[in-house]
VEXSELUM-901953 format. One record per residue: x, z, y of N, C-alpha, C, CB in turn; residue number from 0. Coordinates in Angstrom, 3 decimals. Each point is the difference from the previous one (the first is absolute). Glycine has a CB too. Layout:
BEGIN
         nX         nZ         nY        caX        caZ        caY         cX         cZ         cY        cbX        cbZ        cbY   seq
          X          Z          Y          X          Z          Y          X          Z          Y          X          Z          Y   NUM
...
end
This chain:
BEGIN
         nX         nZ         nY        caX        caZ        caY         cX         cZ         cY        cbX        cbZ        cbY   seq
     30.637    -44.013    -31.488      1.304      0.035      0.665     -0.214      0.200      1.500      1.023     -1.510     -1.777     0
     -0.042      2.106      2.402     -0.039      0.296      1.425      0.660     -1.118      0.796      0.027      2.457     -0.504     1
     -0.532     -2.669      1.702      0.616     -0.987      0.887      0.956      0.706      0.947     -2.032     -1.494     -0.151     2
      3.131      0.789      0.469      1.053      0.556      0.849      0.379     -0.995      1.089      0.860      1.368     -1.928     3
     -0.525     -0.829      3.080      0.560     -0.793      1.087      1.511      0.130     -0.084     -2.054      0.335      1.488     4
      2.748     -1.463     -1.519      1.462     -0.030      0.069      0.320     -0.696      1.314      0.342     -0.052     -2.573     5
      0.078      0.829      3.567      0.190     -0.522      1.357      1.485     -0.113      0.326     -2.191      1.016      0.707     6
      2.573     -2.150     -0.148      1.362     -0.253      0.440      0.087      0.357      1.480      0.331     -1.846     -1.733     7
      0.671      2.623      2.104      0.183      0.387      1.398      1.158     -0.786      0.603     -0.903      2.310     -0.480     8
      0.679     -2.806      1.668      1.006     -0.780      0.725      0.184      0.578      1.395     -0.590     -2.075     -1.315     9
      1.811      1.968      1.864      0.200      0.437      1.389     -0.747     -0.940      0.948      2.267      0.983     -0.590    10
     -2.620     -0.472      1.747     -0.746     -0.817      0.964      0.733     -1.276      0.380     -1.017      2.079      0.866    11
      2.338     -2.032     -0.848      0.762     -1.183      0.396      0.414     -0.864     -1.196      0.820      1.287      1.969    12
     -1.518     -1.126     -3.106      0.350     -0.753     -1.201     -0.146     -1.502      0.247     -0.735      1.937     -1.434    13
      1.727     -2.670      1.013      0.015     -1.451      0.169     -0.104     -0.652     -1.377      1.397      0.182      2.124    14
     -2.564     -0.755     -2.470     -0.175     -0.601     -1.320      0.989     -1.135     -0.290     -2.393      0.618      0.160    15
      2.974     -1.192      0.865      0.962     -1.084     -0.239      1.275      0.536     -0.661     -0.926     -1.248      1.987    16
      1.108      2.577     -1.999      1.154      0.600     -0.673     -0.167      0.012     -1.515      0.386      1.407      2.018    17
     -1.587     -1.689     -2.510     -0.240     -0.018     -1.434      0.674     -1.234     -0.600     -2.199      1.243      0.290    18
      3.094     -1.017     -1.234      0.709     -1.118     -0.610     -0.716     -0.472     -1.264      2.163      0.868      0.940    19
     -1.645     -1.933     -1.528     -0.612     -0.567     -1.207     -0.024      1.002     -1.150      0.772     -2.258      0.720    20
      0.282      3.056     -0.844      0.059      0.982     -1.082     -1.134      1.016      0.135      2.498     -0.297     -0.138    21
     -2.777      0.726      1.369     -1.079      0.951      0.213     -1.349     -0.637     -0.307      1.373      1.160      1.742    22
     -1.570     -2.383     -1.307     -1.252     -0.712     -0.287     -0.211     -0.162     -1.498      0.208     -1.212      2.176    23
      0.859      0.874     -2.893     -0.106     -0.145     -1.459     -0.327      1.339     -0.660      1.638     -1.908      0.079    24
     -1.034      2.984      0.427     -0.262      1.320     -0.563     -1.458      0.413      0.205      2.390      0.623      0.423    25
     -2.922     -0.894      0.749     -1.407      0.326      0.277     -0.919     -0.875     -0.842      0.598      0.695      2.347    26
     -0.288     -1.984     -2.467     -0.798     -0.890     -0.848      0.011      0.482     -1.451      0.520     -1.928      1.536    27
      0.654      2.331     -2.028      0.110      0.493     -1.378     -0.813      1.280     -0.186      2.290     -1.026     -0.179    28
     -2.266      1.909      1.179     -0.794      1.227     -0.068     -1.482     -0.327     -0.045      1.787      1.239      1.241    29
     -2.232     -2.155     -0.386     -1.404     -0.401     -0.019     -0.381     -0.592     -1.354      0.099     -0.418      2.470    30
      0.759     -0.432     -3.017     -0.267     -0.590     -1.315     -0.101      1.080     -1.072      1.201     -2.089      0.702    31
     -0.310      3.087     -0.649     -0.019      1.086     -0.978     -1.271      0.833      0.125      2.502      0.059      0.047    32
     -2.936      0.179      1.195     -1.232      0.767      0.210     -1.202     -0.741     -0.564      0.991      1.024      2.056    33
     -1.043     -2.334     -1.829     -1.100     -0.817     -0.526      0.043      0.003     -1.525      0.035     -1.460      2.071    34
      1.150      1.258     -2.639      0.144     -0.039     -1.459     -0.410      1.325     -0.638      1.856     -1.660      0.256    35
     -1.576      2.767      0.435     -0.363      1.328     -0.512     -1.472      0.323      0.233      2.339      0.745      0.419    36
     -3.010     -1.569      0.381     -1.418      0.212      0.275     -0.283      1.151      0.948     -0.437     -0.914     -2.220    37
      1.420      1.284      3.062     -0.197      1.135      0.909     -0.325     -0.418      1.431      1.558      1.281     -1.425    38
     -1.210     -2.495      1.798     -0.164     -0.404      1.400     -1.440     -0.398      0.279      2.385     -0.767      0.064    39
     -2.976      1.455      0.921     -1.366     -0.300      0.440      0.046     -0.876      1.247     -0.841      2.184     -0.966    40
      1.712     -1.823      1.910      0.083     -0.711      1.270      1.370      0.242      0.596     -2.490      0.209      0.381    41
      2.982     -1.185      0.365      1.269      0.139      0.704     -0.148     -0.650      1.368      1.326      0.009     -2.175    42
     -0.674      0.550      3.183     -0.073     -0.605      1.326      1.131      0.458      0.896     -2.454     -0.138     -0.248    43
      2.916     -0.770      1.060      0.980      0.315      1.029     -0.715      0.129      1.333      1.828     -1.209     -1.263    44
     -1.249      1.969      2.153     -0.619      0.241      1.300      0.892     -0.493      1.127     -1.195      1.980     -0.946    45
      0.568     -2.411      2.028      0.736     -0.331      1.211      0.613      1.287      0.553     -1.542     -1.976      0.507    46
      2.515      1.870      0.390      0.612      1.209      0.580     -1.038      0.918      0.650      2.095     -1.310      0.386    47
     -1.778      2.602     -0.361     -0.924      0.999      0.541     -0.375     -0.291      1.451      0.989      1.679     -1.554    48
     -0.108     -2.342      2.286     -0.313     -0.293      1.413     -1.215     -0.926      0.140      2.433      0.285      0.548    49
     -2.820     -0.967     -1.635     -1.172     -0.882      0.063     -1.298      0.758     -0.287      1.455     -1.912     -0.705    50
     -1.354      3.208      0.390     -1.179      0.803     -0.345     -0.805      0.385      1.236      1.227      0.873     -1.989    51
     -2.458     -0.537      1.762     -0.886      0.618      0.994     -0.462      1.321     -0.595     -0.771     -2.259      0.964    52
      0.740      3.290     -0.162     -0.469      1.309     -0.442     -1.341      0.297      0.647      2.370      0.809     -0.307    53
     -3.270     -0.274     -0.481     -1.342      0.333      0.481     -0.219      1.493     -0.147     -0.871     -2.288     -0.626    54
      0.421      2.917      1.725     -0.224      1.442     -0.016     -1.369      0.309      0.604      2.492      0.434      0.170    55
     -3.245      0.365     -0.893     -1.295      0.449      0.527      0.264      0.988      1.123     -1.151     -0.338     -2.246    56
      0.461      0.153      3.334      0.126      0.855      1.179     -1.098      1.064     -0.019      1.023     -1.905      1.324    57
     -0.836      2.995     -0.557     -1.004      1.077      0.032     -1.395     -0.489      0.393      1.835      1.568      0.574    58
     -1.916     -2.632      0.246     -1.311     -0.498      0.415     -0.628     -0.945     -1.029      0.750      0.234      2.362    59
     -0.075     -0.422     -3.517     -0.544     -0.840     -1.057      0.476     -1.444      0.025     -1.943      1.462      0.051    60
      2.578     -1.879      1.030      0.531     -1.362      0.050      1.279     -0.076     -0.831     -1.007     -0.363      2.302    61
      1.446     -0.847     -2.558      1.238     -0.207     -0.748      0.997     -0.695      0.915     -1.248     -0.141     -2.216    62
      2.396      0.735      2.376      1.063     -0.551      0.843      0.944     -0.808     -0.878     -0.171      1.939      1.632    63
      0.499     -3.143     -1.198      0.931     -0.876     -0.708      1.280     -0.095      0.818     -1.900     -1.323     -1.062    64
      3.029      1.607      0.418      1.292     -0.080      0.674      0.944     -0.878     -0.809     -0.339      2.288      1.012    65
      1.333     -2.844     -0.350      1.007     -0.815     -0.665      0.953      0.887     -0.786     -0.179     -1.737      1.806    66
      0.596      1.248     -2.950      1.019      0.675     -0.788     -0.562      0.830     -1.133      1.380      0.035      2.012    67
     -0.469      0.490     -2.821     -0.406      0.785     -1.164     -0.541      1.361      0.401      1.710     -1.189     -1.352    68
     -2.426      1.801      0.444     -0.568      1.323      0.247      1.096      1.045      0.145     -2.051     -0.652     -1.274    69
      3.046      0.592      0.393      1.089      0.981      0.040      1.190     -0.547      0.756     -0.770      0.949     -2.169    70
      1.368     -0.133      2.993      1.204     -0.387      0.726      1.212      0.418     -0.840     -1.170      0.238      2.273    71
      1.620     -1.139     -3.125      1.148      0.270     -0.866      0.939     -1.202      0.054     -1.392      1.496     -1.528    72
      2.559     -1.345      0.946      0.961     -1.112     -0.006     -0.150     -0.887     -1.221      1.565      1.420      1.284    73
     -2.399     -1.015     -2.263     -0.267     -0.809     -1.187     -1.501     -0.044     -0.249      2.249      0.608     -0.993    74
     -2.700     -1.730      0.433     -1.406     -0.179     -0.348     -0.099     -0.752     -1.308     -0.663      0.006      2.423    75
     -0.532     -0.015     -2.990     -0.228     -0.750     -1.232      0.151     -1.478      0.299     -1.554      1.783     -0.898    76
      2.411     -2.449      0.129      0.229     -1.426      0.185     -0.702     -0.850     -1.041      2.168      0.563      1.011    77
     -2.567      0.055     -2.100     -0.691     -0.695     -1.073     -0.363      1.011     -1.067      1.232     -2.155      0.482    78
     -2.035      1.718     -1.455     -0.460      0.955     -1.008     -0.516     -0.714     -1.236     -0.574      1.613      1.810    79
      0.514     -0.861     -2.872     -0.670     -0.409     -1.222     -1.086      1.030     -0.300      2.098     -1.163     -0.893    80
     -3.167      0.722      0.295     -0.971      0.900     -0.609      0.132     -0.232     -1.497     -1.622     -0.026      2.023    81
      1.974      1.087     -2.727      0.230     -0.083     -1.438     -0.992      0.878     -0.748      2.432     -0.468      0.406    82
     -2.699      0.113     -1.642     -0.770      0.848     -0.894      0.950      0.398     -1.121     -2.248     -1.130      0.572    83
      2.589      2.410     -0.608      0.998      0.478     -0.957     -0.570      1.140     -0.831      1.849     -0.683      1.559    84
     -1.243      0.885     -2.717     -0.472      1.027     -0.928      0.095      1.397      0.597      0.699     -1.457     -1.888    85
      0.353      1.709      2.670      0.185      1.319      0.596      0.981     -0.108      1.169     -0.471      1.130     -2.227    86
      0.688     -0.001      2.899      0.862      0.012      1.181      1.430     -0.390     -0.344     -1.449      1.765      0.996    87
      1.937     -1.323     -2.155      1.361     -0.347     -0.399      0.169     -1.509     -0.149      0.192      2.206     -1.160    88
     -1.191     -2.869      0.597      0.063     -1.463     -0.140     -0.006     -0.663      1.372     -1.180      0.141     -2.222    89
      0.362      0.373      3.141     -0.035     -0.546      1.355      1.335      0.219      0.703     -2.473      0.420      0.108    90
      3.080      0.743     -0.320      1.306      0.280      0.596      1.070     -0.957     -0.514     -0.659      2.398      0.227    91
      0.572     -2.765     -1.484      0.975     -0.947     -0.552     -0.125     -1.354      0.700     -0.075      1.191     -2.230    92
     -1.153     -1.633      2.492     -0.187     -1.247      0.763      0.515      0.181      1.427     -2.017     -0.604     -1.411    93
      1.806      1.788      1.975      0.513      0.285      1.342      1.521     -0.074      0.045     -1.987      1.452      0.419    94
      2.644     -0.940     -1.448      1.468     -0.100     -0.076      0.439     -1.454      0.009      0.093      2.157     -1.276    95
     -0.776     -2.969      0.476      0.338     -1.423     -0.070     -0.241     -0.682      1.344     -0.578     -0.013     -2.445    96
     -0.480      0.425      3.148     -0.301     -0.568      1.314      1.077      0.375      1.012     -2.454      0.101     -0.522    97
      2.933      1.147      0.474      1.046      0.440      0.927      1.276     -0.806     -0.209     -0.990      2.307      0.031    98
      1.301     -2.620     -1.275      1.195     -0.794     -0.303     -0.202     -1.450      0.451      0.525      1.506     -1.970    99
     -1.648     -2.097      1.595     -0.242     -1.410      0.330     -0.098     -0.229      1.498     -1.174     -0.256     -2.168   100
      0.492      1.151      2.872     -0.234     -0.172      1.437      1.102      0.598      0.862     -2.417      0.019     -0.483   101
      3.307      0.734     -0.151      1.100      0.633      0.739     -0.533      0.823      1.169      1.522     -1.888     -0.656   102
     -2.540      2.696      0.350     -0.682      0.766      1.048     -0.615      1.259     -0.598     -0.478     -2.119      1.291   103
      0.197      3.108     -0.443     -0.710      1.190     -0.478     -1.407     -0.375     -0.468      1.336      1.451      1.579   104
     -1.803     -0.745     -2.575     -1.313     -0.259     -0.597     -0.758      1.313     -0.106      0.896     -1.986     -1.294   105
     -2.182      1.922      1.520     -0.877      1.150     -0.185     -1.012     -0.357     -1.081      0.299      0.761      2.420   106
     -0.505      0.137     -3.372     -1.008     -0.190     -1.049     -1.041      1.091      0.174      1.679     -1.051     -1.621   107
     -2.945      0.633      1.677     -1.062      0.974      0.222     -1.241     -0.410     -0.797      0.911      0.532      2.313   108
     -1.523      0.421     -3.032     -1.221     -0.342     -0.748     -1.201     -0.132      0.938      0.911      1.200     -2.017   109
     -1.833     -2.085      1.635     -1.276     -0.087      0.693     -0.869      1.153     -0.433      0.171     -2.499      0.159   110
     -1.106      2.910      0.685     -0.945      1.066     -0.365     -0.947     -0.503     -1.064      0.155      0.996      2.297   111
end
């Protein structure tokens, strides 16, 4: 089976305190379903993108560290699951469920 990244995207100004009990229950139920189906390998939430550090190799071979995310966008990955699914369609179905539970855009991508 192939492994897939199911990534939740959040706006930079996302406030986790806006998550209500219904949303928390929906995410918990999704996690329980993933475990019961035997597809969930790992799950994790991330701090806001503003807490990131970006590292870039410079022409002289040194590595420059700067504050903030690598990409300058208005949305970043806020959390993710790593799933092992039979095929892309199965992973997409979990992604659909994640988009509903998290009330957010989701990206599904296979690992190499």
